[in-house]
N, C-alpha and C positions, 0 to 999 in steps of 0.2 A: 097519247095512248096509241098503241099499235092497232092494226086492223082487226085483230081477234079479241079486243077488249082487255088486253093485258098491258099494263103500263111498262115503260122502259125501266122504271125504278124497281118494280116487282121482279122483272126478268134479271136485272143485275143482282138483286138481293138473293134470288134463287141460285144464280151462278156462284156467288160468294159462299153461300151455304153448302153447295155441292163440293166446292174445294175444301171447305172445313170438314165436311163429312169424310172426304177422302183422306185428310190428314189424320182424323180419328181412327179410321179403318186401318191406315198404315201403322199407327202407333199400336193398336191392338194386335195386329199381325206381327209387328216387330217384337213385342214382348213375348210372344209365343213362337218365334222363329226357330229357336233351338229345342223346343219341346217336341218329343216324338211319340207317335202312336205305333205300337208294335202289333202287327197282324201276322203272326207266324214269323217267317224269315224276312218279311217286308217291313221297313221302317218308313213312316210317312211323317213329314214335318207338319205340325199343327199350324204354324204360321203360313206355310205355303197353301194349305187348304183354305185358311181364312182369307188370305190375300187374293187368291184366284177367284173364289166364289164371290167375295164382297165387291171386288172391282168389276166383275161382270154384272152382278145384280144391281149395284148402285148405278153403274153406267147405263144399263137398260132402263132403269126407273127414271133416270135423268132424261133420257131420250123421250120416253113416254110422257113425262111431266111437262117438259118444255117444248115438246113436239119439234125437236131439232136434232138432226143426226150428230151435229158437232157437240152436243151436250154430253156425249159419252166420254169425251176427253176431260171434262172438268174434275170428276172425282179422281181420275188417274193422275191428273196434275198434282193434286194435293197429296196423293199417295207417293208419287215420285219425290216430292219435296221432303216428305218425312223420311223416306228411305235414304235420300242423299244426305240429309242432316245427320242421320244415325251412322251412316257408313264413313263419312268424311269429317265429321266434327266431333272430337272427343268433348266430353263435358268438362266444366271448369275443374273438377277434382281429378281429372285424368281418367275417369271411368269411360268405358266403351260400351254402348248399348248393343251393338251388333258386331260380332267378330267378322273380319273381312274374308274369311275362308271357311271351307267346310261345305259339304254337299247340302246340308240343311239350309244354310244361309243362301247358297246359290239357288236352290229350289224355291226359296221364299221370294227372291227377286224375280226369277223367271216366271213363276206362277202368277205373281201380281201383274207383270207385263203382259202375259198371255191372256189373263182375265180381262184386262183393259182392251186388248186387241180384239178379243171375241165380242165384247160389247160394241166396239166400233163396227165390226163386221156384221153383226146382227141388227144394227141400228135401222137399217132400211126396212126390215120386217116389222119393227115396232112402231114406226111413225104411221100416222093415220093416212089412209088413201086420199082423204080430202085435201090435206096440205101437200102431200107428195105430188099430186096432179098439178097443183098450182106452181110448183117450183120448176 
């Protein structure tokens, strides 16, 4: 057991679960990557909104739950794996989940990466002062 009463197995299971949640969030954003919301002359990619918000929110919840700034990278890792599989690996039937070009696809990838980076940047504000002082 670690000093704060949490076992190493529980921490490892939480880390694996966060990667899986990142994969699921990446898949949901991937399915909606080419869907658009039209607000007058502005078109917004639904997948970009989903990816940016979920990567930031899940990353911050991971930091808060595990009380470790490095935990913000775990959901982003799963998200990046899902996006890489969708971009570089066609399915057995030759189908492609995510076309490799277009501003909606590019905004989906950029928004997901920015959401993960924002979670990493805000991680210091989310960790408890008790554990931050001990580090």
